[in-house]
N, C-alpha and C positions, 0 to 999 in steps of 0.2 A: 232648300228653301228657301228663300231671303227674308218674306214674311215671316213664318216660324221662327228664322233664329233670333229675330227683333220680339218677337213676343215671350221667346224660350228669356232672352238677353232679359228683358224686362223684368219677367216674373221673378230671377235671381237677386234684381235691384231691389226686389220686394223683400225680398229675407232677412233684410237687414232692416235692424227695430230701429224706431225715433228714440228719441228721450224727452221723456214725460217734460213740456211747457209747466211755467210758475207763472203767478201774474196776479192782480186783482182782476183785471179788465179781460176776459179773455178774446181773444181775435178770433177764434170759431166760434160762433153759431152751428152747431147740428141740429137737424131735425128731422126725427123719425114720423113716417106718416103711420106705422104702428109697429110698436117693437115687440109685441105679441107674435109676430110674422118672424119666425126663425130667419130668415135666409137677411131680414130686416136686419133680426137684432147681432145676425153672426156679425154683417157689415159694420156695423156698429161700433161692436167690442173690440174688431180688428184696429178698427180707424182708432180710435181714440188709444190703444196698446202703442203703436207706431206712431202717431203726430208727436212732431218736437214745437206742439204751440198749446196753447191751453185751450180748453172747451168748454162751453158752454152746452149742455144738451136739453132736449126736450122733446118731447112725444103727442102728436098732435090727437090722437087717439086716447083717452085716458088724460089728456091733461088737467091736473087738478083744479086749477081757477078760471076765472070766468075768461071765455076764448079770447075777448077785447082783449084781455093783459097778454096775453102769448102775442097778438099781433103788432101791441105796440112796441116790446120788448126785440120784434123780428123789425121792425120800421124804425124803431128810435135806438136799437142797442148800435155799442160802438165798435161792432164785431166787423172785420175785414171780409170775411167771408163765410158763407152758407153754404155748410156741406146737407145736401138734402136728399133723403134717403125715402124711394117713393113715388108716386105723382103728384099725392097730396102735398106731403111736403114741399115738392117742386113747385107746384102750383098756388098754392100759400104765400113762398117766398119768392116768387115773382110778380104778385099781386102787391105786396105789402112792402119790396125791397125791392123793387128793378134794377136801382142803381145803383146795387152791392157786388161784388164777384158771388157769381153762385154756383156752384158744382152737382152735379148730379149722381142719380147711378140706379139701378134697379127700377128703371122705368120701362117698361116695354112700347115700342114704338114709339119713341123718342121723340122722332122725325115729327111726329102730328102733334108739336105740343109750341106753345110760342118761344122763341127764341130771342137772345140781345147778343151785340158783340161782348161783354161781362158771363157769358154763361158758359161752363164748360163741364163734361160731364163723360162717365163710363155708360158705352151703352149696354144694355142686357143680351144680346149677340155675341159672342164668340166668331174672332173671323171664319169664314165658310174654309178658308185652308187648314183651320184646327180640327174643325168639324172631318174635310178629304183627308186629311191625315193619318187621325184614328180609324176614318173607314177603311183606308189603302190597307193600316198595318193589323187590324184583326180582319178584315175580309178581305185578301188579296186578288180573290177570284172574281168580285163585285165590279163591274165597269160602267156599266149603264143606268146612273142615277135619277131617278123623277120627282121631281119637284114642283108643287100645285102651290100658287101663290096669286098675291090679287094685285096688279098696277099700282095701285092706290098706296099702297105700304111698302112693298119689297121689290118694286121694279130696279132701283138701284142696287139692291141688296142680288139681287137675281143675276146682275153684269156681274158683280164683285164675286159670284160663285162662279161662274161659267168661266171665267179668266181663272181660277185659280186650281179647277178641276182641269182644264186645257193644262195648264204647266204640268199638272199630275197624273197627266194618261188616262184621265178620265172621261167619263159624258154626261152633263146634265140635261137631260131629256125635260123642259119645263112646259105646263101649261097658264097661261091667264085663266084666270075664273074672276068672273065679274058680280056673282051672286052664291050665295050659298047653296043653294037647289041645284047649279048646276056643278056641285063637287062631285057627285054621283058619277053620273056620267062622263066628267072629264075622266077621273081616275080611272074608269074603266076602257077609255081610250086608250090612254098610254101602258097601261097596266102589260100588253103585249111584247112591249119594246124594254123595261126596266130590271132591273137586277136586285133592286131595291128603291124604296119611296122614303124620300127626306121630308119629313113633316119641318115645318121650320114656325116661329112666331107669327100668324099673321090671321087678325080676327078673322076675316071673312071665312079661312080654310078651316080653322081651328076656332069656331064660335062655342062649343058648348061641349062639354065631356060624352054627350050623347052624338056630336058628329064625330071625335074621336075616336069614338070605341064603331060604327060605322066605317071608316075609313080603315079600320084595323079590320075590320069583319070582310069588308069587302079586299083585300091584299088576302086574307089566308087561303081561303081555297089553291090562290097560284104560286102560296107559298113562297111569296114573295112579302122578303121581312121590310118590317119598320123601324127606321133612323129617326132618331128625334132630339130635343132641346130640353125637355124635361124629366128629373130622374123618378116622376111617381107614376111616366106612363108606361116604366118597365113590366107593371103589375099589369096593367091594362093590354100589355102585348104585345109592348115595342118590342124588339128585339136588341138594339141599342140606344143609348142615350150619352150623348157627349155636352154635358150640361155647363154653366156658367159658376165655379168656384166663390162662392160668396164672401166666404175670410178671405182672399187673395183680392175679391172687389175693395174692402176694407181699405186690405195695404195698399193699396193702388192710389185709392182716393187718396191717403195720409200722403203720398207722395208726390202727388200731384197738386195737393194743396201746400204744404213746403212751396213748392216751386214759384207756384203761383203768390205763395206770400212774400217771397223773395224775388217776387219780379223776372224769373226769367219766363222765357216764350216758352209754349207749350208748341210740339212734333205736330198735334192736333189739337185742337177743341174739344173732340169728340174721340175718345181711345174705345177701342174692342179690347176687353176682360182681357186680362193676362194668364188665369190657370182657369181648370176644368178640370171637372168629376165624371169619369168615366164610370158607366154600368152599362152588362149585359146580361141580357136572358138566355141563360147559355139553354135551358130546359126549349125555348123556342129554336135554338140553334140548330139542336139534336133533332126536335120533329120534323124542324123544314130539311135538315140535310146538308147544311150550309156549311162549305167548307171554311175552316180557319186557320189561325194561327196559334197553336196554344203556347207559343212563350211569348205572345202578346199578349197574354190574357196576364203576366205580371203587372201591367202598369192598367190594368183595370182596377178602378175603385171598391166596385161591388159586382158580386155575378150572384145575379139568381140562379137556381139552381133545387130543383127537388132532390129529398135525400133516395127517394127510390128510384131516381133519373137513370135512365140506359149508358151507361157506358159507350 
């Protein structure tokens, strides 16, 4: 599959480390919404290790001085590029330095945010083809995959997923949900047709932890596995997680920054993440009796399995 080949090639390029830059005036201002969040911190650490330009680093949550001082650094600083990790960092940069080149990552539903021609980024969602590749490799007998979504946030993404699924010999059975109160009814409608439910980052469908648990609870009696994008969901009963690798995001952002500062044209202003982390809840797989490829577990990063689980 061409899309997968491009993503894997990009990942190999990202493994080449950059050379730390030097100079009194940093070319890049790195703005982190909250460095205490692990995924944000991982992206920042890998970015600074990889980038070949000097970087000035600031965190909005926990900034030691007056916030107005930080705003002045953003708006009046000599930086040629601002790398924003998280929504708060991006909104701050676009407000106080809209004329500068801005690169973002780790933002859910980035399409809802204001953008200009000088804005670039890495989406918070893997390409659908990456998810489908792992679904197929680990659970080859699963063919019909259900997806609940809101048209406002994910209509384009669903079209992309259906195109990728068709190329892979899979079938996406999608249903649009207008309001959170319709989620249960819509899910029960498609359950008889699907082999698995694919939860995507949609603010209407997954509006709270309670709503997520309820979706999994509805699927359990049918022994319908839930595939998703957040590693934490495995502990709540999801069967397979294909998540963004946050360290790779940092390296990918560094490569994009180097290219932008060198005046190179990027193939896409907003790119999909190049790396993934795979988690399998093997306890759930065995309870549901889902056939799986034992060899494919070698590609899995984390396996949830109780010590007393039956073989």
